VMD Tcl script that builds the backbone (N, CA, C; Angstrom):
set m [mol new atoms 471]
animate dup $m
set s [atomselect $m all]
$s set {name element resname resid chain x y z} {
  {N N UNK 1 A -14.509 14.336 -0.082}
  {CA C UNK 1 A -13.755 13.130 -0.393}
  {C C UNK 1 A -13.635 13.016 -1.910}
  {N N UNK 2 A -12.413 12.845 -2.364}
  {CA C UNK 2 A -12.194 12.689 -3.800}
  {C C UNK 2 A -12.735 11.342 -4.266}
  {N N UNK 3 A -13.362 11.316 -5.416}
  {CA C UNK 3 A -13.878 10.074 -5.965}
  {C C UNK 3 A -12.829 9.385 -6.820}
  {N N UNK 4 A -12.907 8.069 -6.898}
  {CA C UNK 4 A -12.009 7.287 -7.729}
  {C C UNK 4 A -11.339 6.180 -6.943}
  {N N UNK 5 A -10.913 5.177 -7.661}
  {CA C UNK 5 A -10.269 4.011 -7.058}
  {C C UNK 5 A -8.827 4.342 -6.697}
  {N N UNK 6 A -8.428 3.933 -5.506}
  {CA C UNK 6 A -7.043 4.046 -5.056}
  {C C UNK 6 A -6.515 2.638 -4.831}
  {N N UNK 7 A -5.213 2.447 -5.030}
  {CA C UNK 7 A -4.570 1.189 -4.665}
  {C C UNK 7 A -3.790 1.403 -3.379}
  {N N UNK 8 A -3.771 0.388 -2.534}
  {CA C UNK 8 A -2.941 0.376 -1.335}
  {C C UNK 8 A -1.853 -0.659 -1.531}
  {N N UNK 9 A -0.623 -0.317 -1.160}
  {CA C UNK 9 A 0.519 -1.206 -1.361}
  {C C UNK 9 A 1.245 -1.398 -0.037}
  {N N UNK 10 A 1.460 -2.659 0.345}
  {CA C UNK 10 A 2.283 -3.001 1.497}
  {C C UNK 10 A 3.526 -3.692 0.967}
  {N N UNK 11 A 4.667 -3.003 1.038}
  {CA C UNK 11 A 5.927 -3.537 0.506}
  {C C UNK 11 A 6.607 -4.354 1.593}
  {N N UNK 12 A 6.770 -5.645 1.329}
  {CA C UNK 12 A 7.477 -6.526 2.248}
  {C C UNK 12 A 8.705 -7.109 1.585}
  {N N UNK 13 A 9.550 -7.758 2.375}
  {CA C UNK 13 A 10.772 -8.344 1.836}
  {C C UNK 13 A 10.477 -9.475 0.858}
  {N N UNK 14 A 9.498 -10.300 1.169}
  {CA C UNK 14 A 9.190 -11.459 0.335}
  {C C UNK 14 A 7.989 -11.244 -0.579}
  {N N UNK 15 A 7.058 -10.367 -0.152}
  {CA C UNK 15 A 5.818 -10.183 -0.904}
  {C C UNK 15 A 5.372 -8.732 -0.846}
  {N N UNK 16 A 4.565 -8.355 -1.834}
  {CA C UNK 16 A 3.926 -7.039 -1.858}
  {C C UNK 16 A 2.426 -7.272 -1.839}
  {N N UNK 17 A 1.759 -6.737 -0.832}
  {CA C UNK 17 A 0.312 -6.845 -0.747}
  {C C UNK 17 A -0.331 -5.685 -1.486}
  {N N UNK 18 A -1.412 -5.984 -2.203}
  {CA C UNK 18 A -2.127 -4.962 -2.959}
  {C C UNK 18 A -3.598 -4.968 -2.543}
  {N N UNK 19 A -4.123 -3.773 -2.288}
  {CA C UNK 19 A -5.537 -3.606 -1.977}
  {C C UNK 19 A -6.090 -2.505 -2.885}
  {N N UNK 20 A -7.389 -2.349 -2.835}
  {CA C UNK 20 A -8.050 -1.306 -3.626}
  {C C UNK 20 A -9.198 -0.720 -2.830}
  {N N UNK 21 A -9.594 0.478 -3.236}
  {CA C UNK 21 A -10.781 1.072 -2.626}
  {C C UNK 21 A -11.935 0.957 -3.608}
  {N N UNK 22 A -13.128 1.171 -3.111}
  {CA C UNK 22 A -14.270 1.341 -3.993}
  {C C UNK 22 A -14.163 2.745 -4.598}
  {N N UNK 23 A -14.996 3.056 -5.576}
  {CA C UNK 23 A -14.924 4.343 -6.268}
  {C C UNK 23 A -15.127 5.522 -5.323}
  {N N UNK 24 A -15.970 5.360 -4.319}
  {CA C UNK 24 A -16.307 6.453 -3.414}
  {C C UNK 24 A -15.309 6.635 -2.271}
  {N N UNK 25 A -14.303 5.766 -2.195}
  {CA C UNK 25 A -13.287 5.900 -1.159}
  {C C UNK 25 A -13.786 5.581 0.233}
  {N N UNK 26 A -14.736 4.689 0.330}
  {CA C UNK 26 A -15.296 4.324 1.630}
  {C C UNK 26 A -14.659 3.062 2.200}
  {N N UNK 27 A -14.349 2.103 1.347}
  {CA C UNK 27 A -13.957 0.782 1.809}
  {C C UNK 27 A -12.753 0.255 1.036}
  {N N UNK 28 A -11.791 -0.306 1.765}
  {CA C UNK 28 A -10.630 -0.958 1.158}
  {C C UNK 28 A -10.863 -2.464 1.166}
  {N N UNK 29 A -10.395 -3.124 0.106}
  {CA C UNK 29 A -10.541 -4.580 0.007}
  {C C UNK 29 A -9.293 -5.192 -0.626}
  {N N UNK 30 A -8.990 -6.455 -0.315}
  {CA C UNK 30 A -7.778 -7.083 -0.846}
  {C C UNK 30 A -7.873 -7.332 -2.347}
  {N N UNK 31 A -6.713 -7.304 -3.013}
  {CA C UNK 31 A -6.644 -7.597 -4.443}
  {C C UNK 31 A -5.766 -8.821 -4.693}
  {N N UNK 32 A -4.478 -8.725 -4.365}
  {CA C UNK 32 A -3.591 -9.867 -4.569}
  {C C UNK 32 A -2.272 -9.658 -3.846}
  {N N UNK 33 A -1.499 -10.736 -3.814}
  {CA C UNK 33 A -0.147 -10.699 -3.267}
  {C C UNK 33 A 0.819 -10.943 -4.408}
  {N N UNK 34 A 1.800 -10.065 -4.544}
  {CA C UNK 34 A 2.830 -10.197 -5.573}
  {C C UNK 34 A 4.079 -10.748 -4.897}
  {N N UNK 35 A 4.581 -11.869 -5.386}
  {CA C UNK 35 A 5.769 -12.478 -4.808}
  {C C UNK 35 A 6.993 -11.673 -5.213}
  {N N UNK 36 A 7.863 -11.350 -4.238}
  {CA C UNK 36 A 9.023 -10.495 -4.487}
  {C C UNK 36 A 10.179 -11.242 -5.139}
  {N N UNK 37 A 10.060 -12.541 -5.390}
  {CA C UNK 37 A 11.156 -13.206 -6.089}
  {C C UNK 37 A 11.213 -12.724 -7.533}
  {N N UNK 38 A 10.137 -12.073 -7.941}
  {CA C UNK 38 A 10.146 -11.400 -9.239}
  {C C UNK 38 A 11.131 -10.240 -9.127}
  {N N UNK 39 A 11.618 -9.770 -10.245}
  {CA C UNK 39 A 12.460 -8.574 -10.189}
  {C C UNK 39 A 11.576 -7.402 -9.783}
  {N N UNK 40 A 12.201 -6.327 -9.315}
  {CA C UNK 40 A 11.426 -5.147 -8.944}
  {C C UNK 40 A 10.635 -4.641 -10.145}
  {N N UNK 41 A 11.240 -4.732 -11.338}
  {CA C UNK 41 A 10.537 -4.303 -12.551}
  {C C UNK 41 A 9.284 -5.126 -12.776}
  {N N UNK 42 A 9.366 -6.443 -12.537}
  {CA C UNK 42 A 8.191 -7.307 -12.698}
  {C C UNK 42 A 7.102 -6.944 -11.693}
  {N N UNK 43 A 7.498 -6.695 -10.460}
  {CA C UNK 43 A 6.526 -6.335 -9.431}
  {C C UNK 43 A 5.858 -5.001 -9.775}
  {N N UNK 44 A 6.654 -4.020 -10.206}
  {CA C UNK 44 A 6.109 -2.714 -10.583}
  {C C UNK 44 A 5.201 -2.854 -11.800}
  {N N UNK 45 A 5.587 -3.695 -12.748}
  {CA C UNK 45 A 4.743 -3.927 -13.933}
  {C C UNK 45 A 3.392 -4.509 -13.537}
  {N N UNK 46 A 3.404 -5.441 -12.573}
  {CA C UNK 46 A 2.144 -6.034 -12.132}
  {C C UNK 46 A 1.279 -4.996 -11.418}
  {N N UNK 47 A 1.900 -4.159 -10.600}
  {CA C UNK 47 A 1.149 -3.083 -9.942}
  {C C UNK 47 A 0.543 -2.157 -10.996}
  {N N UNK 48 A 1.317 -1.853 -12.044}
  {CA C UNK 48 A 0.822 -1.003 -13.131}
  {C C UNK 48 A -0.362 -1.648 -13.847}
  {N N UNK 49 A -0.299 -2.958 -14.066}
  {CA C UNK 49 A -1.415 -3.671 -14.704}
  {C C UNK 49 A -2.675 -3.573 -13.848}
  {N N UNK 50 A -2.518 -3.793 -12.553}
  {CA C UNK 50 A -3.662 -3.729 -11.642}
  {C C UNK 50 A -4.242 -2.314 -11.637}
  {N N UNK 51 A -3.372 -1.319 -11.550}
  {CA C UNK 51 A -3.836 0.077 -11.544}
  {C C UNK 51 A -4.603 0.400 -12.818}
  {N N UNK 52 A -4.100 -0.086 -13.939}
  {CA C UNK 52 A -4.773 0.156 -15.220}
  {C C UNK 52 A -6.126 -0.553 -15.276}
  {N N UNK 53 A -6.149 -1.823 -14.879}
  {CA C UNK 53 A -7.396 -2.602 -14.893}
  {C C UNK 53 A -8.477 -1.944 -14.037}
  {N N UNK 54 A -8.064 -1.406 -12.883}
  {CA C UNK 54 A -9.023 -0.829 -11.943}
  {C C UNK 54 A -9.229 0.675 -12.150}
  {N N UNK 55 A -8.502 1.239 -13.114}
  {CA C UNK 55 A -8.554 2.670 -13.408}
  {C C UNK 55 A -8.292 3.498 -12.145}
  {N N UNK 56 A -7.241 3.104 -11.414}
  {CA C UNK 56 A -6.864 3.811 -10.186}
  {C C UNK 56 A -6.328 5.196 -10.524}
  {N N UNK 57 A -6.619 6.157 -9.653}
  {CA C UNK 57 A -6.107 7.508 -9.873}
  {C C UNK 57 A -4.980 7.856 -8.901}
  {N N UNK 58 A -4.744 6.992 -7.889}
  {CA C UNK 58 A -3.734 7.287 -6.881}
  {C C UNK 58 A -3.280 5.982 -6.238}
  {N N UNK 59 A -2.017 5.971 -5.826}
  {CA C UNK 59 A -1.436 4.810 -5.159}
  {C C UNK 59 A -0.997 5.243 -3.759}
  {N N UNK 60 A -1.391 4.448 -2.766}
  {CA C UNK 60 A -1.007 4.688 -1.381}
  {C C UNK 60 A -0.030 3.574 -0.990}
  {N N UNK 61 A 1.183 3.957 -0.618}
  {CA C UNK 61 A 2.212 2.981 -0.244}
  {C C UNK 61 A 2.507 3.126 1.243}
  {N N UNK 62 A 2.534 1.997 1.934}
  {CA C UNK 62 A 2.864 2.004 3.347}
  {C C UNK 62 A 4.301 2.441 3.566}
  {N N UNK 63 A 4.485 3.363 4.516}
  {CA C UNK 63 A 5.799 3.913 4.857}
  {C C UNK 63 A 6.214 3.312 6.193}
  {N N UNK 64 A 7.084 2.290 6.165}
  {CA C UNK 64 A 7.436 1.609 7.409}
  {C C UNK 64 A 8.412 2.411 8.265}
  {N N UNK 65 A 7.936 2.852 9.396}
  {CA C UNK 65 A 8.748 3.578 10.370}
  {C C UNK 65 A 8.705 2.794 11.676}
  {N N UNK 66 A 9.703 3.003 12.540}
  {CA C UNK 66 A 9.636 2.339 13.835}
  {C C UNK 66 A 8.696 3.121 14.753}
  {N N UNK 67 A 8.528 2.657 15.959}
  {CA C UNK 67 A 7.555 3.284 16.863}
  {C C UNK 67 A 7.927 4.713 17.240}
  {N N UNK 68 A 9.201 5.085 17.070}
  {CA C UNK 68 A 9.639 6.452 17.337}
  {C C UNK 68 A 9.520 7.335 16.090}
  {N N UNK 69 A 8.998 6.772 14.987}
  {CA C UNK 69 A 8.842 7.542 13.762}
  {C C UNK 69 A 10.110 7.652 12.937}
  {N N UNK 70 A 11.086 6.782 13.220}
  {CA C UNK 70 A 12.361 6.817 12.508}
  {C C UNK 70 A 12.390 5.761 11.409}
  {N N UNK 71 A 13.307 5.958 10.452}
  {CA C UNK 71 A 13.484 5.003 9.358}
  {C C UNK 71 A 13.958 3.649 9.888}
  {N N UNK 72 A 13.567 2.614 9.165}
  {CA C UNK 72 A 13.980 1.241 9.454}
  {C C UNK 72 A 14.658 0.690 8.197}
  {N N UNK 73 A 15.238 -0.501 8.271}
  {CA C UNK 73 A 15.813 -1.081 7.050}
  {C C UNK 73 A 14.777 -1.243 5.926}
  {N N UNK 74 A 13.523 -1.406 6.272}
  {CA C UNK 74 A 12.475 -1.559 5.258}
  {C C UNK 74 A 12.049 -0.237 4.628}
  {N N UNK 75 A 12.389 0.873 5.266}
  {CA C UNK 75 A 11.953 2.180 4.778}
  {C C UNK 75 A 12.499 2.472 3.386}
  {N N UNK 76 A 13.801 2.256 3.179}
  {CA C UNK 76 A 14.413 2.523 1.876}
  {C C UNK 76 A 13.777 1.677 0.778}
  {N N UNK 77 A 13.485 0.410 1.090}
  {CA C UNK 77 A 12.867 -0.491 0.113}
  {C C UNK 77 A 11.474 0.010 -0.280}
  {N N UNK 78 A 10.686 0.427 0.706}
  {CA C UNK 78 A 9.337 0.921 0.420}
  {C C UNK 78 A 9.389 2.209 -0.399}
  {N N UNK 79 A 10.330 3.098 -0.048}
  {CA C UNK 79 A 10.457 4.355 -0.802}
  {C C UNK 79 A 10.911 4.078 -2.229}
  {N N UNK 80 A 11.867 3.158 -2.401}
  {CA C UNK 80 A 12.340 2.804 -3.746}
  {C C UNK 80 A 11.194 2.226 -4.579}
  {N N UNK 81 A 10.380 1.381 -3.965}
  {CA C UNK 81 A 9.226 0.805 -4.668}
  {C C UNK 81 A 8.227 1.903 -5.026}
  {N N UNK 82 A 7.954 2.814 -4.093}
  {CA C UNK 82 A 7.018 3.914 -4.348}
  {C C UNK 82 A 7.517 4.793 -5.494}
  {N N UNK 83 A 8.810 5.089 -5.516}
  {CA C UNK 83 A 9.384 5.889 -6.602}
  {C C UNK 83 A 9.260 5.178 -7.946}
  {N N UNK 84 A 9.556 3.880 -7.945}
  {CA C UNK 84 A 9.466 3.100 -9.188}
  {C C UNK 84 A 8.024 3.064 -9.699}
  {N N UNK 85 A 7.067 2.924 -8.793}
  {CA C UNK 85 A 5.654 2.915 -9.180}
  {C C UNK 85 A 5.262 4.285 -9.730}
  {N N UNK 86 A 5.693 5.359 -9.072}
  {CA C UNK 86 A 5.372 6.714 -9.529}
  {C C UNK 86 A 5.927 6.966 -10.926}
  {N N UNK 87 A 7.145 6.517 -11.167}
  {CA C UNK 87 A 7.776 6.722 -12.483}
  {C C UNK 87 A 7.069 5.896 -13.558}
  {N N UNK 88 A 6.719 4.651 -13.218}
  {CA C UNK 88 A 6.120 3.750 -14.201}
  {C C UNK 88 A 4.690 4.136 -14.549}
  {N N UNK 89 A 3.949 4.673 -13.591}
  {CA C UNK 89 A 2.532 4.921 -13.810}
  {C C UNK 89 A 2.183 6.370 -14.087}
  {N N UNK 90 A 3.058 7.276 -13.760}
  {CA C UNK 90 A 2.733 8.700 -13.873}
  {C C UNK 90 A 1.439 9.029 -13.136}
  {N N UNK 91 A 1.247 8.368 -11.998}
  {CA C UNK 91 A 0.106 8.632 -11.117}
  {C C UNK 91 A 0.631 9.180 -9.801}
  {N N UNK 92 A -0.170 9.942 -9.086}
  {CA C UNK 92 A 0.245 10.374 -7.757}
  {C C UNK 92 A 0.446 9.165 -6.845}
  {N N UNK 93 A 1.552 9.175 -6.125}
  {CA C UNK 93 A 1.857 8.137 -5.143}
  {C C UNK 93 A 2.109 8.842 -3.819}
  {N N UNK 94 A 1.494 8.329 -2.770}
  {CA C UNK 94 A 1.626 8.941 -1.450}
  {C C UNK 94 A 2.112 7.888 -0.460}
  {N N UNK 95 A 3.035 8.297 0.413}
  {CA C UNK 95 A 3.519 7.449 1.497}
  {C C UNK 95 A 2.688 7.716 2.743}
  {N N UNK 96 A 2.190 6.644 3.360}
  {CA C UNK 96 A 1.363 6.753 4.554}
  {C C UNK 96 A 1.980 5.894 5.651}
  {N N UNK 97 A 2.115 6.461 6.831}
  {CA C UNK 97 A 2.665 5.752 7.985}
  {C C UNK 97 A 1.925 4.432 8.165}
  {N N UNK 98 A 2.686 3.357 8.248}
  {CA C UNK 98 A 2.052 2.046 8.367}
  {C C UNK 98 A 2.403 1.331 9.665}
  {N N UNK 99 A 2.820 2.068 10.674}
  {CA C UNK 99 A 3.177 1.426 11.940}
  {C C UNK 99 A 2.068 0.495 12.422}
  {N N UNK 100 A 2.462 -0.695 12.753}
  {CA C UNK 100 A 1.596 -1.741 13.306}
  {C C UNK 100 A 0.596 -2.324 12.309}
  {N N UNK 101 A 0.708 -2.023 11.024}
  {CA C UNK 101 A -0.256 -2.585 10.066}
  {C C UNK 101 A -0.132 -4.100 9.968}
  {N N UNK 102 A 1.091 -4.632 9.938}
  {CA C UNK 102 A 1.263 -6.081 9.851}
  {C C UNK 102 A 0.829 -6.750 11.143}
  {N N UNK 103 A 1.126 -6.124 12.276}
  {CA C UNK 103 A 0.681 -6.664 13.567}
  {C C UNK 103 A -0.849 -6.688 13.609}
  {N N UNK 104 A -1.488 -5.618 13.153}
  {CA C UNK 104 A -2.954 -5.563 13.110}
  {C C UNK 104 A -3.516 -6.619 12.165}
  {N N UNK 105 A -2.843 -6.824 11.030}
  {CA C UNK 105 A -3.286 -7.829 10.062}
  {C C UNK 105 A -3.188 -9.224 10.664}
  {N N UNK 106 A -2.066 -9.517 11.331}
  {CA C UNK 106 A -1.905 -10.831 11.975}
  {C C UNK 106 A -2.967 -11.038 13.041}
  {N N UNK 107 A -3.219 -10.020 13.820}
  {CA C UNK 107 A -4.219 -10.112 14.878}
  {C C UNK 107 A -5.608 -10.376 14.300}
  {N N UNK 108 A -5.954 -9.669 13.236}
  {CA C UNK 108 A -7.266 -9.864 12.596}
  {C C UNK 108 A -7.403 -11.280 12.054}
  {N N UNK 109 A -6.348 -11.794 11.435}
  {CA C UNK 109 A -6.403 -13.153 10.889}
  {C C UNK 109 A -6.478 -14.197 12.002}
  {N N UNK 110 A -5.788 -13.969 13.109}
  {CA C UNK 110 A -5.862 -14.902 14.241}
  {C C UNK 110 A -7.265 -14.923 14.826}
  {N N UNK 111 A -7.925 -13.754 14.868}
  {CA C UNK 111 A -9.294 -13.684 15.410}
  {C C UNK 111 A -10.275 -14.519 14.599}
  {N N UNK 112 A -9.994 -14.708 13.302}
  {CA C UNK 112 A -10.902 -15.516 12.475}
  {C C UNK 112 A -10.390 -16.945 12.303}
  {N N UNK 113 A -9.410 -17.322 13.153}
  {CA C UNK 113 A -8.970 -18.707 13.184}
  {C C UNK 113 A -7.822 -19.069 12.256}
  {N N UNK 114 A -7.200 -18.099 11.626}
  {CA C UNK 114 A -6.067 -18.384 10.734}
  {C C UNK 114 A -4.783 -18.424 11.550}
  {N N UNK 115 A -3.965 -19.457 11.320}
  {CA C UNK 115 A -2.658 -19.521 11.968}
  {C C UNK 115 A -1.683 -18.661 11.178}
  {N N UNK 116 A -0.544 -18.360 11.792}
  {CA C UNK 116 A 0.476 -17.571 11.099}
  {C C UNK 116 A 0.903 -18.275 9.828}
  {N N UNK 117 A 1.097 -19.590 9.896}
  {CA C UNK 117 A 1.532 -20.359 8.726}
  {C C UNK 117 A 0.480 -20.313 7.607}
  {N N UNK 118 A -0.779 -20.466 7.958}
  {CA C UNK 118 A -1.830 -20.471 6.932}
  {C C UNK 118 A -2.160 -19.072 6.426}
  {N N UNK 119 A -1.626 -18.049 7.096}
  {CA C UNK 119 A -1.918 -16.663 6.710}
  {C C UNK 119 A -0.871 -16.046 5.798}
  {N N UNK 120 A 0.258 -16.724 5.614}
  {CA C UNK 120 A 1.362 -16.114 4.857}
  {C C UNK 120 A 0.947 -15.596 3.485}
  {N N UNK 121 A 0.062 -16.311 2.816}
  {CA C UNK 121 A -0.312 -15.912 1.456}
  {C C UNK 121 A -1.217 -14.684 1.420}
  {N N UNK 122 A -1.851 -14.346 2.536}
  {CA C UNK 122 A -2.777 -13.214 2.534}
  {C C UNK 122 A -2.409 -12.089 3.497}
  {N N UNK 123 A -1.431 -12.308 4.362}
  {CA C UNK 123 A -1.101 -11.305 5.381}
  {C C UNK 123 A -0.751 -9.959 4.763}
  {N N UNK 124 A -0.028 -9.979 3.628}
  {CA C UNK 124 A 0.374 -8.727 2.996}
  {C C UNK 124 A -0.824 -8.009 2.375}
  {N N UNK 125 A -1.794 -8.772 1.864}
  {CA C UNK 125 A -3.015 -8.152 1.344}
  {C C UNK 125 A -3.799 -7.500 2.474}
  {N N UNK 126 A -3.889 -8.189 3.596}
  {CA C UNK 126 A -4.618 -7.640 4.742}
  {C C UNK 126 A -3.919 -6.382 5.250}
  {N N UNK 127 A -2.579 -6.416 5.308}
  {CA C UNK 127 A -1.829 -5.217 5.723}
  {C C UNK 127 A -2.084 -4.073 4.740}
  {N N UNK 128 A -2.128 -4.379 3.435}
  {CA C UNK 128 A -2.409 -3.348 2.422}
  {C C UNK 128 A -3.811 -2.777 2.608}
  {N N UNK 129 A -4.769 -3.619 2.971}
  {CA C UNK 129 A -6.135 -3.153 3.247}
  {C C UNK 129 A -6.123 -2.203 4.446}
  {N N UNK 130 A -5.398 -2.563 5.492}
  {CA C UNK 130 A -5.339 -1.726 6.696}
  {C C UNK 130 A -4.706 -0.376 6.372}
  {N N UNK 131 A -3.615 -0.384 5.604}
  {CA C UNK 131 A -2.932 0.858 5.204}
  {C C UNK 131 A -3.884 1.749 4.409}
  {N N UNK 132 A -4.546 1.160 3.417}
  {CA C UNK 132 A -5.441 1.944 2.561}
  {C C UNK 132 A -6.660 2.430 3.336}
  {N N UNK 133 A -7.234 1.583 4.186}
  {CA C UNK 133 A -8.412 2.011 4.947}
  {C C UNK 133 A -8.065 3.166 5.871}
  {N N UNK 134 A -6.898 3.101 6.496}
  {CA C UNK 134 A -6.445 4.205 7.349}
  {C C UNK 134 A -6.321 5.491 6.529}
  {N N UNK 135 A -5.768 5.384 5.312}
  {CA C UNK 135 A -5.622 6.560 4.453}
  {C C UNK 135 A -6.987 7.121 4.060}
  {N N UNK 136 A -7.927 6.239 3.723}
  {CA C UNK 136 A -9.279 6.681 3.356}
  {C C UNK 136 A -9.959 7.383 4.530}
  {N N UNK 137 A -9.837 6.787 5.713}
  {CA C UNK 137 A -10.457 7.371 6.909}
  {C C UNK 137 A -9.841 8.733 7.233}
  {N N UNK 138 A -8.523 8.832 7.064}
  {CA C UNK 138 A -7.832 10.098 7.322}
  {C C UNK 138 A -8.316 11.172 6.361}
  {N N UNK 139 A -8.424 10.837 5.080}
  {CA C UNK 139 A -8.891 11.822 4.098}
  {C C UNK 139 A -10.333 12.231 4.369}
  {N N UNK 140 A -11.160 11.254 4.720}
  {CA C UNK 140 A -12.567 11.560 4.978}
  {C C UNK 140 A -12.705 12.502 6.180}
  {N N UNK 141 A -11.904 12.282 7.229}
  {CA C UNK 141 A -12.030 13.116 8.427}
  {C C UNK 141 A -11.345 14.475 8.293}
  {N N UNK 142 A -10.260 14.544 7.519}
  {CA C UNK 142 A -9.521 15.808 7.416}
  {C C UNK 142 A -9.879 16.625 6.181}
  {N N UNK 143 A -10.374 15.947 5.143}
  {CA C UNK 143 A -10.648 16.629 3.878}
  {C C UNK 143 A -9.410 16.823 3.019}
  {N N UNK 144 A -8.275 16.290 3.474}
  {CA C UNK 144 A -7.015 16.425 2.738}
  {C C UNK 144 A -6.485 15.059 2.327}
  {N N UNK 145 A -5.759 14.988 1.208}
  {CA C UNK 145 A -5.131 13.713 0.840}
  {C C UNK 145 A -4.203 13.250 1.964}
  {N N UNK 146 A -4.143 11.950 2.204}
  {CA C UNK 146 A -3.344 11.437 3.318}
  {C C UNK 146 A -1.856 11.369 2.997}
  {N N UNK 147 A -1.040 11.320 4.037}
  {CA C UNK 147 A 0.381 11.046 3.873}
  {C C UNK 147 A 1.162 12.130 3.160}
  {N N UNK 148 A 2.270 11.686 2.582}
  {CA C UNK 148 A 3.218 12.579 1.938}
  {C C UNK 148 A 3.382 12.184 0.479}
  {N N UNK 149 A 3.340 13.147 -0.444}
  {CA C UNK 149 A 3.528 12.789 -1.853}
  {C C UNK 149 A 4.957 12.308 -2.118}
  {N N UNK 150 A 5.085 11.338 -3.006}
  {CA C UNK 150 A 6.392 10.850 -3.435}
  {C C UNK 150 A 6.862 11.736 -4.566}
  {N N UNK 151 A 8.103 12.161 -4.477}
  {CA C UNK 151 A 8.655 12.993 -5.548}
  {C C UNK 151 A 8.966 12.128 -6.755}
  {N N UNK 152 A 8.667 12.653 -7.913}
  {CA C UNK 152 A 8.844 11.929 -9.164}
  {C C UNK 152 A 9.812 12.719 -10.027}
  {N N UNK 153 A 11.024 12.180 -10.201}
  {CA C UNK 153 A 12.070 12.851 -10.984}
  {C C UNK 153 A 12.278 14.293 -10.539}
  {N N UNK 154 A 12.351 14.463 -9.211}
  {CA C UNK 154 A 12.643 15.780 -8.682}
  {C C UNK 154 A 11.456 16.704 -8.527}
  {N N UNK 155 A 10.260 16.253 -8.920}
  {CA C UNK 155 A 9.077 17.095 -8.775}
  {C C UNK 155 A 8.074 16.384 -7.886}
  {N N UNK 156 A 7.388 17.132 -7.057}
  {CA C UNK 156 A 6.359 16.544 -6.201}
  {C C UNK 156 A 5.191 16.094 -7.049}
  {N N UNK 157 A 4.600 14.947 -6.663}
  {CA C UNK 157 A 3.411 14.471 -7.382}
  {C C UNK 157 A 2.169 15.036 -6.767}
}
mol reanalyze $m
mol bondsrecalc $m
mol representation Tube
mol addrep $m
């Protein structure tokens, strides 16, 4: 297992959830929710600030696919965000299948008594935690980095 902090990103229409791992890559935890009413540049700048503060070496972005593994309207947005983050940070960015991450996040919050309305501010962070934890578990079990690298200006990261 590679050592170092990773960020997990859940790109949503209204918000971007951000999570982080511990240095050893064992546990993902929530960081913050970035409101998407900011310009994409503002959102990417905030992600860059968080990555710098936490000395992250890699960014894991949720890749929204439908249950058949096909692209959805959200797929292009997530890929565009991943590309912008890769360009801004010059860090490796990887896309990881995030099917059912938001559903799992909603279910987890309901189990602890949170209503959908009261969960809006944290649902994206929880989804980002689920995405990152899945990536960490995959790397730990396979010995390989999870997901697919995002190409940066025509070159693989």
